[in-house]
C-alpha positions in Angstrom: 64.0 69.7 122.0 61.3 72.3 122.7 60.1 70.2 125.7 63.6 69.9 127.0 64.3 73.7 126.7 60.9 74.6 128.4 61.7 72.1 131.1 65.0 73.8 131.7 63.3 77.2 131.8 60.7 75.9 134.3 63.6 74.6 136.5 65.3 78.0 136.4 62.2 80.0 137.1 61.1 77.8 140.0 64.6 77.9 141.4 64.4 81.7 141.4 61.1 81.5 143.2 62.7 79.2 145.8 65.5 81.7 146.3 63.0 84.5 146.9 61.0 82.5 149.4 64.1 81.4 151.2 65.3 85.1 151.4 61.9 86.1 152.9 62.3 83.3 155.5 65.9 84.6 156.4 67.7 81.3 155.5 71.5 81.0 155.1 73.0 80.3 151.7 72.8 76.6 152.1 69.2 76.8 153.0 68.6 79.0 150.0 70.1 76.3 147.7 68.1 73.6 149.4 64.8 75.5 149.0 65.6 76.5 145.4 66.4 72.8 144.5 63.3 71.4 146.2 61.1 73.9 144.5 62.7 73.3 141.1 62.6 69.5 141.1 59.7 68.7 143.3 57.0 68.7 140.7 59.0 66.9 138.0 60.2 64.3 140.5 56.6 63.5 141.5 55.6 63.3 137.9 58.4 60.8 137.1 57.6 58.7 140.1 53.9 58.5 139.2 54.7 57.6 135.6 57.4 55.1 136.6 60.1 57.1 134.7 63.5 56.0 136.1 65.9 57.5 136.9 64.0 60.7 137.5 64.8 63.6 135.2 67.4 65.5 137.2 69.4 62.3 137.9 69.2 61.2 134.3 70.3 64.6 133.0 72.7 66.6 135.2 72.2 69.8 133.2 69.0 70.3 135.2 71.2 70.5 138.4 73.5 73.0 136.7 70.5 75.1 135.7 69.3 75.1 139.3 72.7 76.2 140.6 73.1 78.9 137.9 69.6 80.3 138.5 70.1 80.3 142.2 73.5 82.1 141.9 72.0 84.7 139.5 69.0 85.3 141.8 71.2 85.7 144.9 73.4 88.2 143.0 70.4 90.1 141.8 68.7 90.5 145.2 72.0 91.6 146.7 72.4 94.6 144.4 68.8 95.5 143.3 65.5 95.8 145.1 62.9 93.2 144.4 60.0 94.1 142.2 56.6 94.0 143.8 55.0 90.5 143.5 58.4 89.1 142.3 57.8 85.7 144.0 54.2 85.4 142.7 55.3 86.3 139.2 58.2 83.8 139.2 55.9 81.2 140.5 53.3 81.9 137.8 55.8 81.3 135.1 57.1 78.2 136.7 53.6 76.9 137.2 52.7 77.4 133.6 55.9 75.9 132.2 55.9 72.8 134.5 52.1 72.2 134.2 52.3 72.2 130.4 55.4 70.2 130.0 54.2 67.7 132.7 51.0 67.3 130.7 52.9 66.6 127.5 55.0 63.9 129.3 51.8 62.3 130.5 50.2 62.7 127.1 53.1 60.8 125.4 52.2 57.8 127.6 48.7 57.9 125.9 47.0 58.3 129.2 43.3 59.5 129.5 42.7 63.2 129.3 41.7 63.5 133.0 45.0 61.8 134.1 47.0 64.1 131.8 45.3 67.1 133.5 46.0 65.7 137.0 49.7 64.9 136.2 50.3 68.2 134.6 48.7 70.1 137.5 50.7 68.2 140.1 53.9 68.8 138.1 53.2 72.5 138.1 52.1 72.9 141.7 54.1 70.4 143.8 57.4 72.2 143.9 55.8 75.4 145.0 53.8 73.6 147.6 56.9 72.0 149.1 58.7 75.4 149.0 55.9 77.1 150.9 55.6 74.3 153.5 59.4 74.3 154.2 59.6 78.1 154.5 56.5 78.2 156.9 54.2 80.0 154.5 50.6 79.3 153.7 50.9 77.5 150.4 49.9 79.6 147.3 48.1 76.5 146.1 45.6 76.9 149.0 45.5 80.6 149.7 46.0 82.8 146.6 43.0 82.8 144.3 43.5 81.3 140.9 46.4 78.8 141.1 45.8 75.1 140.6 42.7 75.9 138.6 44.8 78.0 136.2 46.9 74.9 135.5 43.8 72.8 135.0 42.2 75.3 132.6 45.4 75.7 130.6 46.0 71.9 130.2 42.3 71.4 129.3 42.5 74.1 126.7 45.6 72.5 125.2 43.9 69.1 124.9 40.6 70.6 123.5 42.5 72.6 120.9 44.3 69.5 119.7 41.1 67.6 119.6 39.7 70.4 117.4 42.6 70.1 115.0 45.0 72.8 116.2 48.6 71.8 115.7 50.2 70.6 118.9 52.8 73.4 119.2 50.1 76.1 118.9 47.8 74.4 121.3 50.7 74.2 123.8 51.5 77.9 123.5 47.8 78.8 123.9 47.5 76.6 127.0 50.7 78.1 128.4 49.5 81.7 127.9 46.1 80.8 129.5 47.8 79.5 132.7 49.9 82.7 133.0 46.9 85.0 132.2 44.7 83.3 134.8 47.4 83.3 137.4 48.2 87.0 136.8 44.4 87.6 137.1 44.5 86.0 140.5 47.5 88.1 141.6 46.5 91.5 140.2 42.8 91.2 139.7 41.8 89.3 142.8 40.2 86.5 140.7 39.3 83.5 142.8 37.0 80.5 142.8 33.8 80.6 144.9 34.6 80.1 148.5 32.8 77.4 150.6 31.7 79.0 153.9 29.9 76.9 156.6 28.1 78.3 159.5 29.4 77.4 162.9 
């Protein structure tokens, strides 16, 4: 039940980030719904296809679609009446990244896959929706341009697995990993944290 609730939360948060990106791109309302939907289901769809889970989650459970539509409508209403907070898109994306990365890792973990595969599946689940959103709205993807991003997901999932291996209850390990992803991503947004950059001479 907790995994289901967090999945719904991730869907809603990523849908909101899609609305904000579509608004910055000047799309009409149908375009907004399309971008919100692609952002919300992109990572989970990739996860289910890679793990051969059929039908994919949003086809199997229509409540995910309702969550996307509700979050999209709420976000459109909000931006119509209130100014956007600074870094609103990045903050929404940070929460979506953390929720989807960790739930994606748990889905992979339940298949008893090796730890490295769990980390890769979780990271792709968290990052793929935002990557599609940025490509479709003609933005440089956050995954490639904005400091700590995919590495935050990798670190959070790795911490989750290591804490469990050390005897920490799964629920507490999950929350610790989730908080680590958010903290690292916020450090990238507000603190300018980033991985070393490879620079080659001409």
